[in-house]
Every structure is written in structure tokens, then in C-alpha cells.
C-alpha positions as CSV (number, residue, x, y, z in Angstrom):
1,M,0.0,0.0,0.0
2,K,2.9,2.3,0.7
3,E,4.3,1.8,-2.7
4,I,1.1,2.7,-4.5
5,S,0.8,5.8,-2.3
6,L,4.3,6.8,-3.1
7,F,3.7,6.1,-6.8
8,F,0.7,8.5,-6.7
9,N,2.5,11.2,-4.9
10,K,5.6,10.9,-7.3
11,N,3.3,11.0,-10.4
12,K,0.7,13.7,-9.3
13,A,0.9,15.9,-12.5
14,A,0.5,12.7,-14.7
15,I,-2.4,11.3,-12.9
16,N,-4.3,14.8,-12.7
17,T,-3.7,15.1,-16.4
18,L,-4.8,11.6,-17.0
19,I,-8.1,12.5,-15.1
20,L,-8.6,15.5,-17.1
21,V,-8.2,13.8,-20.4
22,V,-10.6,11.1,-19.4
23,I,-13.2,13.7,-18.5
24,I,-12.7,15.6,-21.8
25,Q,-12.5,12.2,-23.8
26,D,-15.8,11.2,-22.2
27,M,-17.4,14.5,-23.3
28,L,-16.0,14.6,-26.9
29,L,-15.4,11.1,-28.2
30,I,-17.7,8.7,-26.7
31,Q,-20.9,8.6,-28.9
32,Y,-23.3,7.3,-26.3
33,K,-24.3,8.1,-22.8
34,S,-23.5,5.7,-20.1
35,D,-24.2,6.5,-16.6
36,L,-21.8,3.7,-15.5
37,I,-18.9,5.3,-17.3
38,T,-19.9,8.7,-16.0
39,F,-20.1,7.8,-12.5
40,T,-17.2,5.5,-12.4
41,I,-15.0,8.5,-13.8
42,L,-16.6,10.7,-11.2
43,G,-15.9,8.3,-8.3
44,L,-12.4,7.9,-9.4
45,S,-12.0,11.7,-9.6
46,I,-13.2,12.3,-6.1
47,I,-10.9,9.6,-4.8
48,F,-7.8,11.3,-6.4
49,F,-9.4,14.9,-5.2
50,K,-9.4,13.5,-1.7
51,F,-6.0,12.0,-2.0
52,Y,-4.4,15.1,-3.4
53,K,-6.2,17.4,-1.1
54,F,-7.9,19.5,-3.8
55,T,-9.8,22.5,-2.7
56,S,-13.3,23.3,-3.8
57,K,-11.6,26.3,-5.9
58,T,-9.6,23.9,-7.8
59,I,-12.7,21.8,-8.7
60,F,-14.6,24.9,-9.6
61,V,-11.7,25.8,-11.9
62,L,-12.1,22.4,-13.6
63,C,-15.7,23.5,-14.3
64,S,-14.3,25.9,-16.9
65,I,-13.6,23.1,-19.3
66,P,-17.2,21.9,-19.7
67,V,-18.3,25.5,-19.8
68,S,-15.7,26.1,-22.7
69,I,-17.0,23.0,-24.5
70,I,-20.7,23.9,-24.1
71,F,-19.8,27.5,-25.6
72,F,-18.0,26.1,-28.7
73,G,-20.4,23.3,-29.0
74,F,-23.4,25.7,-29.4
75,L,-21.4,27.6,-32.0
76,I,-20.9,24.4,-34.0
77,D,-24.1,22.4,-33.4
78,P,-26.5,23.6,-31.0
79,A,-28.2,20.2,-30.7
80,S,-25.4,17.8,-30.2
81,L,-24.7,15.1,-27.9
82,V,-21.5,16.7,-26.7
83,I,-23.1,19.7,-25.3
84,E,-25.5,17.5,-23.3
85,K,-22.6,15.4,-22.0
86,A,-20.6,18.6,-21.1
87,S,-23.8,20.0,-19.3
88,I,-23.9,16.7,-17.3
89,W,-20.2,17.0,-16.3
90,L,-20.5,20.8,-15.5
91,F,-23.4,19.7,-13.1
92,L,-21.5,16.9,-11.5
93,L,-18.4,18.9,-11.1
94,M,-20.2,21.9,-9.6
95,G,-21.9,19.7,-7.3
96,T,-19.0,17.9,-6.2
97,G,-17.3,21.4,-5.6
98,I,-20.3,22.5,-3.6
99,I,-20.4,19.3,-1.4
100,W,-16.5,19.5,-1.0
101,E,-16.8,23.0,0.2
102,I,-19.4,22.0,2.7
103,I,-17.6,19.0,3.9
104,N,-14.3,21.0,4.4
105,T,-16.0,23.9,6.0
106,D,-17.4,21.5,8.7
107,A,-13.9,20.0,9.1
108,E,-12.4,23.3,10.3
């Protein structure tokens, strides 16, 4: 277990980038909606948010990615699946950030 923790600490940037790429890939490349995929990615993200001690502000900054995809998606094709999936991710990340702030406020 100690080796796994050391590996995650050593490769923090790579793992955070991987999480970000997986979320973007789910929005842009997967052509069907699957709650199982979405909630699996969200669950793993929350585990790493906890492991790396992310703040709610960092999670809210991540929300700018779905907002950008929604904006450009409306310019390209207003009725696309990409916009719907980006909206779902925006909602989930915003909810996670709000809950994260409530939990961390109570802990202090």
C-alpha cells in the first residue's frame, strides 16, 4: 500500500492530467451516454481529489472546461450530444465542488 501511495505522490501531474483527459474524452469522443462510465470516472476523480487534497476552488476551476466545450459546441452544432454530456459534467463537477466546500468547512 505504501508503494502505491508513493507512486501516486510521485506522479501527481501525470495522474491529474490523465483524469482531465478522461473527462474531456468522455465529453467529446464517446458517442453514447452511459451513467456507469460517467459515475465511475466521477468516483475515481473524487478519490484522487481527496488523495491530493484538492480544494473546492480547484474543482470549480475544472468546471471551466465543460463551460468552454458547451460554448464552442453551441457555435458548431446547438443540438449535439457533446453539449449534453458537457452539461452533465458541469453539473456533476459543480455539485462535487459545493459538497466538497461544505465538507471542508465543517472539518475546520
